[in-house]
C-alpha positions in Angstrom: 86.2 -23.7 52.2 88.0 -25.4 49.3 87.1 -28.9 48.7 86.9 -31.4 45.9 84.0 -33.1 44.7 84.0 -35.6 41.8 87.6 -34.5 40.9 86.3 -30.7 40.6 87.4 -28.1 43.0 84.7 -26.0 44.6 84.8 -23.1 46.9 81.9 -23.5 49.5 80.5 -21.1 51.9 77.9 -22.2 54.4 75.7 -19.2 53.8 75.7 -19.8 50.1 74.8 -23.5 50.6 71.9 -22.2 52.8 70.8 -19.6 50.2 71.0 -22.3 47.3 68.7 -24.8 49.1 66.2 -22.0 50.0 62.9 -22.7 48.2 63.9 -26.3 47.1 61.5 -29.0 48.2 63.2 -31.9 50.1 63.1 -35.3 48.3 62.1 -38.4 50.5 65.1 -39.4 52.5 66.4 -43.0 51.8 70.1 -42.6 52.7 72.2 -40.0 54.5 70.5 -36.8 55.1 71.5 -33.2 56.1 69.7 -30.4 58.1 69.9 -27.2 56.4 67.5 -24.4 58.0 64.6 -26.3 59.5 64.5 -29.1 56.6 66.2 -32.3 56.2 67.5 -32.9 52.6 69.1 -36.2 51.1 72.8 -35.5 50.8 72.8 -36.4 47.2 70.2 -33.8 46.5 72.2 -31.0 48.1 75.2 -32.1 46.2 73.5 -31.9 42.9 72.2 -28.4 43.6 75.5 -27.0 45.1 77.7 -28.6 42.5 75.3 -28.4 39.6 76.6 -32.0 38.7 74.6 -35.2 38.1 74.3 -37.0 41.3 75.9 -40.1 39.8 79.2 -38.2 39.3 79.9 -37.8 43.0 79.5 -39.9 46.1 77.4 -39.2 49.3 80.7 -39.5 51.3 82.2 -36.5 49.2 79.2 -34.3 50.1 78.8 -35.5 53.6 82.5 -34.6 54.4 82.2 -31.2 52.7 79.0 -30.5 54.5 80.2 -31.5 57.8 83.4 -29.3 57.4 81.0 -26.5 56.8 79.3 -27.1 60.2 76.0 -28.8 58.9 74.5 -31.8 60.8 74.6 -34.8 58.7 72.3 -38.0 59.8 73.3 -41.5 59.0 71.2 -43.7 56.9 67.8 -44.4 58.9 67.7 -47.9 60.4 65.0 -50.0 58.9 61.9 -50.5 61.2 61.4 -53.9 62.4 58.0 -55.3 61.7 55.8 -56.1 64.7 55.8 -59.7 65.8 52.5 -61.3 65.2 50.6 -62.9 67.7 49.7 -66.8 67.2 46.2 -65.9 66.3 47.3 -63.2 63.8 50.0 -65.6 62.3 47.2 -68.4 61.7 44.8 -65.8 60.4 47.4 -64.6 57.9 48.0 -68.2 56.7 44.4 -69.0 56.2 43.9 -65.9 54.0 40.7 -63.6 53.8 37.5 -65.0 54.9 35.0 -65.9 52.2 31.9 -63.8 52.2 28.3 -65.2 51.8 27.6 -63.1 48.4 31.0 -64.0 46.9 30.7 -66.6 43.9 32.0 -69.9 44.6 
């Protein structure tokens, strides 16, 4: 499939993308991710490997569009986890700070 990434034309094939990602350890996912084989990779990491360009030269959207057209599953940015609500006792304890111990200098 022909696509343009960072103003450069590329001829991408799904099997070649899979082969180029073989043996590459996935980085921690902080944005959009793509499933290749049994692993999830950040979209920008995959783009850097398959285009051999610096990841600042292209957008995640360009890579996402190309990978989706090739048939890969792309996941959106994970939603931030909501912190658990503290009970009134836990809130008061947090406001008071840690307890002083008997052997701590005063």
